[in-house]
One Martini backbone bead per residue (centre of mass of N, CA, C, O) as a GRO file, in nm:
protein
  262
    1MET     BB    1  -5.439   4.166   4.737
    2GLU     BB    2  -5.146   4.133   4.653
    3ARG     BB    3  -5.187   3.870   4.495
    4GLU     BB    4  -5.381   3.989   4.279
    5LEU     BB    5  -5.162   4.219   4.179
    6GLN     BB    6  -4.980   4.014   4.071
    7ALA     BB    7  -4.785   3.911   3.822
    8PRO     BB    8  -4.765   3.664   3.626
    9ARG     BB    9  -4.587   3.417   3.545
   10PRO     BB   10  -4.394   3.303   3.306
   11PHE     BB   11  -4.433   3.061   3.060
   12ALA     BB   12  -4.230   2.762   3.006
   13THR     BB   13  -4.123   2.539   2.792
   14PRO     BB   14  -3.981   2.271   2.739
   15PRO     BB   15  -3.744   2.132   2.568
   16LEU     BB   16  -3.696   2.017   2.271
   17ALA     BB   17  -3.556   1.736   2.085
   18ASN     BB   18  -3.518   1.877   1.779
   19GLY     BB   19  -3.429   2.171   1.799
   20TRP     BB   20  -3.441   2.319   1.504
   21GLN     BB   21  -3.769   2.220   1.487
   22TRP     BB   22  -3.891   2.433   1.633
   23GLN     BB   23  -4.210   2.616   1.636
   24SER     BB   24  -4.202   2.724   1.932
   25ARG     BB   25  -4.164   2.998   2.189
   26SER     BB   26  -4.134   3.152   2.474
   27ARG     BB   27  -4.151   3.505   2.522
   28THR     BB   28  -4.062   3.842   2.639
   29SER     BB   29  -3.980   3.928   2.338
   30GLY     BB   30  -3.981   3.992   2.011
   31SER     BB   31  -3.678   3.986   1.927
   32GLU     BB   32  -3.616   3.709   2.077
   33GLY     BB   33  -3.833   3.533   1.946
   34GLU     BB   34  -3.733   3.549   1.653
   35LYS     BB   35  -3.449   3.434   1.708
   36ASP     BB   36  -3.541   3.160   1.831
   37ALA     BB   37  -3.750   3.060   1.603
   38ALA     BB   38  -3.534   3.085   1.407
   39PRO     BB   39  -3.347   2.903   1.203
   40PRO     BB   40  -3.077   2.868   1.087
   41SER     BB   41  -2.924   2.910   0.793
   42GLY     BB   42  -2.939   2.609   0.631
   43CYS     BB   43  -2.970   2.371   0.845
   44ASP     BB   44  -3.210   2.191   0.737
   45SER     BB   45  -3.053   2.097   0.477
   46GLU     BB   46  -2.799   1.985   0.622
   47VAL     BB   47  -2.946   1.765   0.782
   48GLU     BB   48  -3.084   1.619   0.549
   49ASN     BB   49  -2.815   1.547   0.395
   50ILE     BB   50  -2.688   1.382   0.629
   51HIS     BB   51  -2.918   1.175   0.651
   52ASP     BB   52  -2.914   1.074   0.352
   53ASN     BB   53  -2.617   0.982   0.333
   54TYR     BB   54  -2.612   0.909   0.663
   55THR     BB   55  -2.797   0.662   0.837
   56SER     BB   56  -2.552   0.646   1.031
   57ASP     BB   57  -2.358   0.725   1.326
   58ASP     BB   58  -2.163   0.517   1.276
   59ASP     BB   59  -1.870   0.616   1.182
   60GLY     BB   60  -1.915   0.922   1.075
   61ASP     BB   61  -1.635   1.055   1.139
   62LEU     BB   62  -1.475   0.959   0.879
   63SER     BB   63  -1.642   1.172   0.681
   64ASP     BB   64  -1.520   1.415   0.849
   65ASP     BB   65  -1.286   1.658   0.752
   66THR     BB   66  -1.338   1.921   0.974
   67SER     BB   67  -1.363   1.776   1.220
   68ASP     BB   68  -1.291   1.639   1.573
   69ASP     BB   69  -1.481   1.361   1.563
   70TYR     BB   70  -1.268   1.157   1.552
   71ASP     BB   71  -1.202   0.836   1.642
   72SER     BB   72  -0.956   0.802   1.885
   73ASN     BB   73  -1.014   0.469   1.912
   74ALA     BB   74  -0.971   0.326   1.637
   75SER     BB   75  -0.680   0.190   1.691
   76GLU     BB   76  -0.811   0.001   1.926
   77LYS     BB   77  -0.942  -0.154   1.738
   78SER     BB   78  -1.006  -0.424   1.570
   79PHE     BB   79  -0.953  -0.517   1.262
   80GLU     BB   80  -1.229  -0.656   1.207
   81THR     BB   81  -1.395  -0.411   1.310
   82ARG     BB   82  -1.295  -0.204   1.090
   83LYS     BB   83  -1.401  -0.367   0.847
   84MET     BB   84  -1.719  -0.333   0.946
   85ASN     BB   85  -1.746  -0.086   0.834
   86LYS     BB   86  -1.993   0.050   0.635
   87TRP     BB   87  -1.776   0.126   0.407
   88PHE     BB   88  -1.618  -0.179   0.395
   89LYS     BB   89  -1.771  -0.442   0.422
   90SER     BB   90  -1.823  -0.522   0.129
   91PHE     BB   91  -1.525  -0.506   0.022
   92PHE     BB   92  -1.411  -0.737   0.216
   93GLU     BB   93  -1.595  -0.957   0.137
   94ASP     BB   94  -1.503  -0.966  -0.163
   95LEU     BB   95  -1.194  -1.015  -0.083
   96ASP     BB   96  -1.239  -1.298   0.056
   97THR     BB   97  -1.313  -1.448  -0.233
   98LEU     BB   98  -1.014  -1.404  -0.308
   99SER     BB   99  -0.715  -1.451  -0.429
  100VAL     BB  100  -0.403  -1.337  -0.454
  101GLU     BB  101  -0.399  -1.341  -0.760
  102GLN     BB  102  -0.657  -1.178  -0.806
  103ILE     BB  103  -0.573  -0.924  -0.648
  104ASN     BB  104  -0.295  -0.887  -0.838
  105GLU     BB  105  -0.435  -0.800  -1.072
  106GLN     BB  106  -0.384  -0.533  -1.295
  107THR     BB  107  -0.703  -0.551  -1.436
  108ARG     BB  108  -0.860  -0.518  -1.190
  109PRO     BB  109  -1.152  -0.370  -1.089
  110TRP     BB  110  -1.209  -0.079  -0.874
  111HIS     BB  111  -1.388   0.051  -0.617
  112CYS     BB  112  -1.420   0.311  -0.383
  113PRO     BB  113  -1.557   0.294  -0.085
  114GLY     BB  114  -1.507   0.607   0.019
  115CYS     BB  115  -1.690   0.725  -0.252
  116GLN     BB  116  -1.953   0.650  -0.184
  117ASN     BB  117  -2.202   0.870  -0.254
  118GLY     BB  118  -1.995   1.035  -0.434
  119PRO     BB  119  -1.727   1.150  -0.545
  120GLY     BB  120  -1.599   0.881  -0.748
  121ALA     BB  121  -1.790   0.629  -0.735
  122ILE     BB  122  -1.740   0.551  -1.068
  123ASP     BB  123  -1.462   0.487  -1.037
  124TRP     BB  124  -1.189   0.319  -1.176
  125TYR     BB  125  -0.935   0.074  -1.068
  126ASN     BB  126  -0.653  -0.078  -1.206
  127GLY     BB  127  -0.575  -0.215  -0.941
  128MET     BB  128  -0.452  -0.186  -0.631
  129GLN     BB  129  -0.244   0.044  -0.658
  130PRO     BB  130  -0.432   0.276  -0.750
  131LEU     BB  131  -0.613   0.258  -0.498
  132MET     BB  132  -0.402   0.319  -0.288
  133THR     BB  133  -0.309   0.590  -0.393
  134HIS     BB  134  -0.585   0.725  -0.365
  135ALA     BB  135  -0.603   0.680  -0.041
  136LYS     BB  136  -0.332   0.837   0.020
  137ALA     BB  137  -0.397   1.117  -0.159
  138LYS     BB  138  -0.648   1.216  -0.052
  139GLY     BB  139  -0.735   1.589  -0.004
  140SER     BB  140  -1.071   1.663   0.053
  141ILE     BB  141  -1.258   1.392   0.074
  142ARG     BB  142  -1.262   1.181   0.314
  143VAL     BB  143  -0.967   1.147   0.441
  144LYS     BB  144  -0.978   0.955   0.678
  145LEU     BB  145  -1.124   0.730   0.541
  146HIS     BB  146  -0.886   0.669   0.326
  147ARG     BB  147  -0.662   0.615   0.533
  148GLU     BB  148  -0.805   0.371   0.662
  149LEU     BB  149  -0.807   0.207   0.399
  150ALA     BB  150  -0.498   0.186   0.360
  151ALA     BB  151  -0.438   0.042   0.617
  152LEU     BB  152  -0.624  -0.210   0.584
  153LEU     BB  153  -0.498  -0.310   0.335
  154ASP     BB  154  -0.220  -0.357   0.427
  155GLU     BB  155  -0.303  -0.558   0.653
  156GLU     BB  156  -0.446  -0.767   0.479
  157LEU     BB  157  -0.228  -0.845   0.290
  158SER     BB  158  -0.019  -0.926   0.500
  159HIS     BB  159  -0.190  -1.170   0.617
  160ARG     BB  160  -0.172  -1.295   0.295
  161GLY     BB  161   0.131  -1.265   0.189
  162THR     BB  162   0.129  -0.967   0.070
  163SER     BB  163   0.102  -0.687  -0.159
  164VAL     BB  164   0.029  -0.432  -0.364
  165VAL     BB  165   0.334  -0.477  -0.478
  166PRO     BB  166   0.480  -0.723  -0.596
  167ALA     BB  167   0.779  -0.830  -0.618
  168GLY     BB  168   0.889  -0.742  -0.953
  169GLU     BB  169   0.602  -0.678  -1.112
  170GLN     BB  170   0.634  -0.343  -1.158
  171PHE     BB  171   0.949  -0.232  -1.058
  172GLY     BB  172   1.111  -0.457  -1.033
  173LYS     BB  173   1.379  -0.616  -0.912
  174TRP     BB  174   1.485  -0.665  -0.561
  175GLU     BB  175   1.706  -0.804  -0.354
  176GLY     BB  176   1.816  -0.684  -0.112
  177LEU     BB  177   1.869  -0.780   0.229
  178ARG     BB  178   2.042  -0.981   0.399
  179GLU     BB  179   2.073  -1.107   0.710
  180SER     BB  180   2.373  -1.125   0.622
  181THR     BB  181   2.651  -0.886   0.591
  182ASP     BB  182   2.866  -1.103   0.552
  183ARG     BB  183   3.103  -1.093   0.295
  184GLU     BB  184   3.267  -1.296   0.081
  185ILE     BB  185   3.589  -1.218  -0.047
  186VAL     BB  186   3.765  -1.266  -0.325
  187TRP     BB  187   4.130  -1.250  -0.345
  188PRO     BB  188   4.127  -1.210  -0.620
  189PRO     BB  189   3.920  -1.177  -0.850
  190MET     BB  190   3.664  -1.430  -0.947
  191VAL     BB  191   3.555  -1.649  -1.222
  192ILE     BB  192   3.340  -1.914  -1.288
  193VAL     BB  193   3.345  -2.130  -1.582
  194MET     BB  194   3.124  -2.323  -1.745
  195ASN     BB  195   3.097  -2.537  -1.993
  196THR     BB  196   3.418  -2.593  -2.153
  197MET     BB  197   3.368  -2.847  -2.289
  198LEU     BB  198   3.406  -2.987  -2.609
  199GLU     BB  199   3.542  -3.291  -2.592
  200LYS     BB  200   3.639  -3.628  -2.681
  201ASP     BB  201   3.862  -3.847  -2.695
  202ASP     BB  202   3.985  -4.169  -2.756
  203ALA     BB  203   4.005  -4.200  -2.426
  204ASP     BB  204   3.749  -4.051  -2.295
  205LYS     BB  205   3.858  -3.757  -2.265
  206GLY     BB  206   3.851  -3.439  -2.191
  207LYS     BB  207   3.803  -3.144  -2.383
  208GLY     BB  208   3.899  -2.793  -2.358
  209MET     BB  209   3.948  -2.498  -2.278
  210GLY     BB  210   4.202  -2.290  -2.283
  211ASN     BB  211   4.341  -2.029  -2.137
  212GLN     BB  212   4.377  -1.841  -2.379
  213GLU     BB  213   4.106  -1.885  -2.508
  214LEU     BB  214   3.957  -1.758  -2.273
  215LEU     BB  215   4.091  -1.483  -2.266
  216ASN     BB  216   3.981  -1.417  -2.569
  217TYR     BB  217   3.677  -1.457  -2.519
  218PHE     BB  218   3.697  -1.252  -2.255
  219GLY     BB  219   3.858  -0.965  -2.325
  220GLU     BB  220   3.656  -0.727  -2.226
  221TYR     BB  221   3.724  -0.791  -1.904
  222ALA     BB  222   4.029  -0.816  -1.832
  223ALA     BB  223   4.177  -1.067  -1.761
  224THR     BB  224   4.489  -1.209  -1.653
  225LYS     BB  225   4.387  -1.506  -1.574
  226ALA     BB  226   4.387  -1.876  -1.631
  227ARG     BB  227   4.205  -2.177  -1.506
  228HIS     BB  228   4.193  -2.530  -1.515
  229ALA     BB  229   4.010  -2.832  -1.479
  230TYR     BB  230   4.130  -3.154  -1.366
  231GLY     BB  231   4.101  -3.512  -1.421
  232PRO     BB  232   4.078  -3.839  -1.478
  233ALA     BB  233   3.862  -3.740  -1.728
  234GLY     BB  234   3.992  -3.467  -1.755
  235HIS     BB  235   3.820  -3.229  -1.856
  236ARG     BB  236   3.556  -3.054  -1.634
  237GLY     BB  237   3.428  -2.779  -1.748
  238MET     BB  238   3.637  -2.576  -1.582
  239ASN     BB  239   3.697  -2.223  -1.521
  240VAL     BB  240   3.932  -1.961  -1.421
  241LEU     BB  241   3.900  -1.612  -1.369
  242ILE     BB  242   4.150  -1.368  -1.323
  243PHE     BB  243   4.186  -1.065  -1.163
  244GLU     BB  244   4.259  -0.761  -1.068
  245GLY     BB  245   4.367  -0.637  -0.746
  246SER     BB  246   4.110  -0.419  -0.777
  247ALA     BB  247   3.854  -0.220  -0.844
  248VAL     BB  248   3.849  -0.274  -1.147
  249GLY     BB  249   3.860  -0.587  -1.132
  250TYR     BB  250   3.600  -0.612  -0.970
  251MET     BB  251   3.406  -0.492  -1.182
  252LYS     BB  252   3.468  -0.684  -1.406
  253ALA     BB  253   3.375  -0.938  -1.261
  254GLU     BB  254   3.084  -0.834  -1.212
  255GLN     BB  255   3.011  -0.813  -1.512
  256LEU     BB  256   3.034  -1.105  -1.579
  257HIS     BB  257   2.840  -1.219  -1.381
  258ARG     BB  258   2.599  -1.053  -1.499
  259HIS     BB  259   2.609  -1.188  -1.785
  260PHE     BB  260   2.499  -1.466  -1.667
  261VAL     BB  261   2.260  -1.396  -1.479
  262ASP     BB  262   2.096  -1.206  -1.700
   0.00000   0.00000   0.00000
């Protein structure tokens, strides 16, 4: 009798696989049932949008700016594996078909692979430098994805022996530092002037600019002395201008040197 009078136990269905898409669920009270049965506001549309825009879950973390689900092992992946990311694969495949000269063309238009199917997808960047600047400076949408693109571009161009901005092509030439930092300084400062032979005399010996003539010719550089080189064939077409042994003299010699180099 006691068994017949006992209330039947509530029956609960196992959880469904589709989460937010549950149609019904057993409930013990009306208020809880309504709360459990109704999906959170806006969730269905968000899920649909995510699945529409990103059809694969692989590497999707790169496009998520706000979550902490970014692949922390991305840096451990090989360079070639990172290039095969669904966002970059087509871009780097096209890049592989171009020569270094073609990549460095300042007028070559590029689309940003990190902006595809989103804001900025149709924007053109003329030259690799504007594209790299965009990838490094992007600050609102798909930030991590753009930073990864910038890192991959840097590494790809480095492997091919070039850079985003070839030296001296866009920002002017920079001499840089040489391997040896020991510079031999001649003191007092001197500048060798070549091609100062004027003619040959009747004996077929060279005649060139004299010392005072050379000092007058380069008077604006304030050299203090001049010497010329002679050999068996007369003037050898070389003169040396000697400057004051001071910082001012060194600067004047440097200015004359630049006059010929530039």
